[in-house]
N, C-alpha and C positions, 0 to 999 in steps of 0.2 A: 596582327590586324586590328585596326581601331574600330571601336563601336561608340555610338552616341545615343543619348536618350531621344526617343521619338515622341513619347507621350507618358503622362503620369495620371494614375487614378488611385489615389490613396496609397496603400502599400504596394500596388501593382505598377510596375514600370515597364514600358515597351521600348526596346532598343533595336537599332538597325545599324547596318554598315558592314556586316560580315557574316560568315557561316561556320565559324569554328567553335562557338560555344556549344557545350553539350548539356543534355538534360541533367538537372540536379548539380550542376557545376556552381561553385561558389564564386561570387563576383563582388567587385567594389563599384558602387554607383555614385556619380556626381563628384564634385570637387572635394567633398569631405570624405569620400571613400566609404559610403554607407554599405553595410554588409547585406548582401542579397543572395538569392539562389534562383537558378534558372528552373522554371516550372512549365515552360511551354515553348515550342518552336512552330511558327505558323506563318506561311506566306512571306518567307524571307525575313521575318521579324522575330525577335526573341522576347519572351514574356518572363519577367523577373519578379520574384516576390521579395520585397525588401523588409528586413527585420528591424528597421529603425524608422523614425519619423521622416517622411519624405518632404517636409516643408522646405521650400527654397530650391528643390530640384527642378531644373528647367530643360526644355528641349535643347539639344546640342551639348549637354554635359557629357563627360566621358564615362564610359563603362569598361571596366577592366576585368577580364577573366583570370582566375587564380589557378586554373588547371587541376582542381581537386574538388570533391564533393564537400558539402557542409559537414564538418568534422569537429570532434571534441578531443582535446589533449587529455589523455588518461595517465594517471600516475599518482604518487603520494602527494597529499595536499587537498584532495577533494573533500575528505571528511572534516567536519568542523567548520566548513566555510559555507557561504551562501552565494548563489549564482543567479543570473537572469536566464531567460528562456533559451538563449543560445550559448550558455555556459561561460559567460564573462563574469569574473568574480566581482560582486557588487562592492565589497569593501575596498578593493583595489581601484574600482571605478570612482568611488567616492574620493579616494586620495588624489586621483588624477584629475577629476573634473568638478569636485564639490558635491553638494547634496543632490543636485539634479544631474542625471546621467547625460554626459555630452555625447554628441553624435559623431560617428566615424572613429570612435576609440576602440580599436580591436585588440584587446588585451588577451593573452593566452589564459586558459583555465588554471594553469598551475603557476606558482611562483618560481620563476626560473633562476632566481638568485639565492634562494634558500638552500642550505646544505643539509643533507640527511646522512645519518650515521649508517653506512651500508655494510652489510656482511655478504661477501660473495659465496655462492653455493656451488660453483663449478671450478674446474681447473683445466689447463691446456690439455687437449686430447679428448676431452669429453664430447660425445656426440649428443646433440640436442635436437628435439623435434618441436613442432609448434605447441605452445602452451607450457613448455618446460620452464621451471622456476630456476633462474640463474642468480638471483640476488634477493636479499630481504632487508627491510629497515622498519623501525618502529614508527608507523605513521601517526598513531596517537597512543595514549596510555592503554587502550583496549585492543587496538587492531594492529597486527603485523602485516605490512604491505609486502606482497610477494611479486617481484618483478618477473614477468613472463615473456617468453618469445611470442611475438605477434603471430596470429594465424597466417599460415603460408610461408613461414620462415623456419629454416632448420639448417643444420650443418655441424661442423666440428669446431670446437673452441680453439683458436690459435693463441690468444693471450688474454690475460685478465689483470686488472689492477689490484693492488692490495686493499684490504678492508680499510675503511676510513670515511671521512665526510665528502660527499659529492652532491652536485646539483642534479636536477632531473635531466639535464641535457648533456652531462659529462659521459664520455664513453667509458663503460665499465668492463667491457670485453669485446674482442674482435672475433667474428665468426666466419669461417670459411664455408661458403655455401655449396662447395663441390662442383661449381660450374665455372671456376676461374675467377670468381668475384668474392668480395668480403663485405661484411656488414658490421657496423658498430652497434652494440647493444647499450641502451640507456634505460633509466628508470621510467621515462615517459614514452608513450606511443600514441599515435593518432588513429581514430576510427570514425568512419562515416556514421552519423547518428541514425540514418534511416535504414541501415543494413544490420540485420541481426548478426551477432557474433557467433561463429560456428562452434559446435560442440561435438563431443565424441559420440554420445548416445543420449536419447531421452529416456529417463527412468520412470517406473510407475510411481504414482502419487499415493503412497501408503503410509505417510507419517503426518500427523496434524501439526499445524502451526498453533501452538498453545498460547493463549492470550490472557488467561486469568479472568476472563469475563464469562460468567456462568452460562448465560444464554447462548453464547457462541460456542464455547468448548463442549458443552453438553448437548445442546439441541441442534445447532447449525454450524458444525466445525468446518474449517477450511484446511485443506492439505498444504503442506509446504510445497511450493511450486504451483499452487492453484490460483484461481482468480475468483474474486468476490466483488459484488456490486453493493453499494450502500446508498440506495435511492431514498429521497425524502424531501419534503417541502422545507421552506425556510423556517429555521428555529427548531427543527426536529432533532438536532444533535449530531449531524454528520461529522462536523469538524471535531467535536469533543470525543466522538467514538474513535475517529482515526488517531487522535492524540493518545487515547488509552492504549490502542493497539501499538502505536509507535513506542510507547514507554514500556509496556509490559509483555509484548509478544517475545517469544524465544528466538526471534531472528537475530543474527549476528550484527547486521547493518541495516539501517533505515535510510531510505531515500524518500524525503518528503517533498512532494511537488505541489506547489500552490499555483494552480493554473486558472487565471482569470478571477481569482478571489479578490475581495476587498483588501486594500492596503492595511487597514487596521487589524484584520484577521491575521495577516502574515506577520505584522508587528507583534501580536500576541504570541504567535508560534515562536518567533525569535526570542522574545523575552522569557517565555515559559521554558523552552528547551535549553536556553542558556543557564537557567537556574536549577534545572532538574538534575538529579543524580541517577545514574544507572542502577536499578534495584539489585542487579546481580553482582556488581563490582564496587559500588559506591563512588565510582568516578563520574565526571560530568557526562550526561547523556549525549551531549553534542559530539563527544569523542568518537561515537560510532554512527553519526548522523550526517547526511548531506542534504542541504536545503536548496531548492530551486524555486525562485519567486518570480512569477510573471503575473503581476497584479492586473486588475481590470483597466487601469489607466496606462499600462505599458503598451507598446505596439502590438496590434492584434496578430500580425504575422508571426511574431516571436512566440506568441501563446500557442499557435499551432505547432511550432517546432519544439516546444518545451517538453512535451511528453516523450519525444524520441531522445532528447538529451538525458532525461531521467532514466529511461529504460537502458540506454547505452552504458551509463555509469553503473546501473544495477547489474547488468550482464558482466561488466568488467570485474566487479568484486565476486560475482558468482564463479567466474573462471578461476579465481584464487582458491576456491573451495569454501566460500562463505555462503550462509543462508541469508538472503536479502529480502526485505519487505519494502515494496514500493507503494507509497500512499499517494494516490492521484486525486487532488481536490480542486476542481471537479472536472470530470470528463464532459459534462454538459457545456461548460464554458469553452472547452476545447472545440466541441462540435459547433458552437456558435461562431467561433473564429473561422472554422472551415466554411460555414455558411456565408459569412461576410466576404471572405476572399473569393469563394465560388461566384458570388453575385458580381463582384468587380471583374472577374474573368469572363462574365457573360455566359456562364454555363447553364444548361437547362436544369431548373430546380426540380426536386422531387418533393416528397411529403413535407409540409410545413416549411418549405423553402430550403431544406437541407439538400446538399448535393447527392446525386444518385450513388456516389461511391462512399457514402457514410458507413454502410455496413462493412465494406472491405477495409476501410481505414481502422475501424474498431477491431476487426479481426487481426489485422497486422500488429496492432498494439498488444492485445491480450494474448495472442498466440506466441509472443516472445517470452512469456512466463513459462515456468516448468522446472522440474527437478532433473538435473542433468549430470551425466558423466562428462567432465570437461576434457579438452584436448590433452591436458597434462595428467589425466588419470584421477583427479580429485572429484568429489561429489559436492555439488552446490545447487542452490535453487534461487529463483526469483518468484516471489509471491506478490500478486497485484491486488490491491484493495482500492477500487475506484469509486469515488463518491459521484452520485448522479443527482442533479438538481432539477427535477421536472417542474415546470411552471404550474403553480397551484396544487402541487402534489399529484398530478395526473400521470399515473404510471403507464398509460396507454400511448404517451407521446413517443416519437421515433427514437430518441436516444436511449430511453429506458428499454423499449421493446427490442431494439437491435442489440443492446448490451446483453440482454438475457440470452441471446443466441450463442454468445461466446464465453459466458461464465457458467460456473456450476454451483455457485453459492450466492444466495440472494438474501440480503438482510434488509427487509423493507421497514423503513422507519415510519412511525405513525404519529401524525400531528396530535391526535387525541391523547395518546400516551404521554407525549412530551408536555402538553399543557397540564396533564395530571401529575407532572413531575415524576414520571416513571422513566428512569434512564437505566441502561440503554433503551431507547424507545423502539426496540425491534419488535415488530408485530409477530407473535408466535404462530399465527394462523396463515398469514400470507407469505412468510419467509420459508426458505427451504435450503437444503444442502444436498447435492448429489454425490458428495464425497463419503457419505456414511458407510456405504457398502465396502469401499476400498479401504477405509480406516478401521473397519471392524476387527481385523486381526491385531492391529496395534492396541486398540482399547482392550481387547480380550487379554493380551499379554501384560500390559502395563497397568490397567485399571481393574482387572478382575473379570471373570466370566459373566458376572451379573450386571455389569455396568450398562450394557446395551438394553437389557430387560428393564432396568430402572428408568432409563431414558424413555423407552417406549411407553411405560406406564404413566410417566409424567406428561408426555405429549398427549396421550389418550385422555387423561383427566382434563387437560386444557381444552381439547377439542370438544369434549362433552359439555364443559362449562359454556363454551361459545354457543352451542346449540340451545342450551337451557336458557341462556340470557335473552334469546329472542322471545321465548315464551314469557319470561319474567317481565319483559317490557310491555307485554300485552295484558297479562292478568295478575302480575305481582308474584312475589316469592312465597307468600304465606300459604297458598293452597297447594304448593308442590308437595309430593310425598317425601318422607324423611330421607330416603336414600338419595333423592335428587338434591335435597338441601345439603346433604353431606358432600356431594360432588362439588357444589358451588363453594362450600366453605373450605374444602381441601384445596381446590384450585386457587382460592384467594390466598391461602398460606403459601402456595407455590409461587404465585405471581409476586406477592409482596416480600416474601422471605427468601426466594431463590432467584427469580428473574430480575427483580429490581436490585440495582447495585449502586452504591454510593461511591463515586469517583474521588470524593474528597475525604473519605473516612480511612484512617490508617490501616484498619483490618480489612475492610470491605472492598477497597479499590482493586485488590488483586487476590484471587482465591485459587490455590493449587487444586489440581484435579482430585487429589485424595479427599480434600474437604468437600468438594462438590459432590462426590459420591456419597459421603457420609451424610450430607444435608439431605440428599434425595432419599436415602435409606430411612432417615429419621422421620421425614415428612410422610413418606408412604407407610411407615409403621403406625403413625397416628391415624392415617386413613383406614388401614386394615383393622385396627382396634376399634375405631369408631363405627366401622361398618358392622362389626360383630355386635356392638351395642344396638344398632338400628335393627338388626335382624331379630333381636330379643324384644323388639317393640319399645325400646327406650328412646325418647326424643333426643335429637342431636343437641337441642338447646341446653340440656343438663350438662353435657360434656363441655360445651362452650362456656358455661357459667364458671367452670374451674379456672379459666384463663389460660389453659394449656395451648390453645391455638395462637394466642397473642405472644406467649413466651416462645413458641416455635418460630414465629416470624422474626424475633429478635436474636436468634442464635447466630445470624450472620455477623452481628456485632459482638455478641457475648462470648463466642468461642474463638480464641485466636487461631491463626492458621497453623501454628506449630504445636497446638494442643489437641490433637484428634481424640485423645483419651477422654476429653470432657463430654463427648457425644454419648458415652455410656450413661452419664448422669442425665442427659436429656431423654434418653430412651427409658430410663428408670422413672423419670418424672411422668412420662406418658403412661406407663404401666400403673403407677400409683393413682393417677387421676381416673383412669378407666376403672380400676378396682374400687375406688371410692364411690363412683357413680353406680356401680353394680351393687355395692353394699346398701347405698341409700335406696335403691329401687326395691331391694328385698325387704327393707324396713317398711 
């Protein structure tokens, strides 16, 4: 049945002429075959969201339904490449159309001509169920790609090909589905981006995603399979924080989603990630990274679709048994795309013009994260770290407030800290993590029974300092009693020596959990020793005069990550300084 364009309003196209198009069906619009998706059916007309520039589309142009939802081709070749919001490979698009993306060029996500060295894992007669691995190939130097049966597919293997080089569309095995039909198994499979991939079981979140960033790992940890938001104003360091997490977190695979960001920022990401080495293997970091770029000058409708593209790819690698970290930068730009499209659809606006379904869309996105038992019996996870860009740093705006409903880890970036060159600029008073209780047994087993107590004491000192600084702003620090002066001084050591971290320093850019614990022990040892001096009536200024506080701030640079034994010398230095002050007081 033929359809034709009735009206055009930016990325929204209204078609008429038939009644067979279904909701979320993928369509081609106009004589160039622009990619679109059905988002509404009303009064005999079909409302289509077009993911490309609609310039030149006119009433009467043809509209063709493809009979399937908006999907992405999944298989080897996703890692190490960069895609637009609807999963078209940008490098292949450049080869096909030049520096500027041509319209109506519908390239598959995967290179269908490249051959992969495939090893078959099944033989004739094997019974396979959904999620079973039937073949493997080396996708990159770091990641083994496990070809799985798609959800809903199972049966008995009738025949397999010998090991060797094959493309993603070559038939590797033939499956008898037990209903009189057969199915050819290939390296590639398609999946609709807006539908979550099924799993066997959702598992408890009881293992942290270690990042090597002290303020995160110690004070505000995120669990593998958890969700975190990184809100902050312009210049507060959202992007550099996500870069650090992408490089240093112990996730197996990174999906970096640039959603509505400036083109120069995505260029920096490409250049930086291309030149970086994976700290664990020494191989290129891009070997375990998938990049999705839908910059602010790209079609707004594709920006709305990009988060689902990234999540679908992350779920696919999770189903192989990998731990995936999805960096979404930023969900605010995605919400702005929702608002713009909603306005063109003439929907009733809610707070600040955002559509009334903003909370449900955020929930759909964040709830696809989790630590899962896959259909194939493996364990994998998708952790989501979403940057939020509230205008003017106002955390009361709708995107930030609704995001807080669906995440359990909140890393609030502070403009004042960023301007003071304190990075990561995570405010330790307004940030929180609700994963602490669930992760307690893991820290107890791996970091020692006293780790949680050390963390609580550090947090308490920082909170006490925050209260005292309100008094200091009014009357000054000189009239404070000595014990309160000590709190301020000890908190300063923690802020500068522990919470502040230099991403460009070879030692300080990543700190293992063992060193984090030793740093806390050493700093709290100084506080306890100094407190004993204050209780004897000795002014804290005498201990400060020894320089021990400043030396303790520098241990993050002076003590290498692989030399924990050097902390014994730091503790001995504290004891000697305290003893010297005591002796001087007796004299």
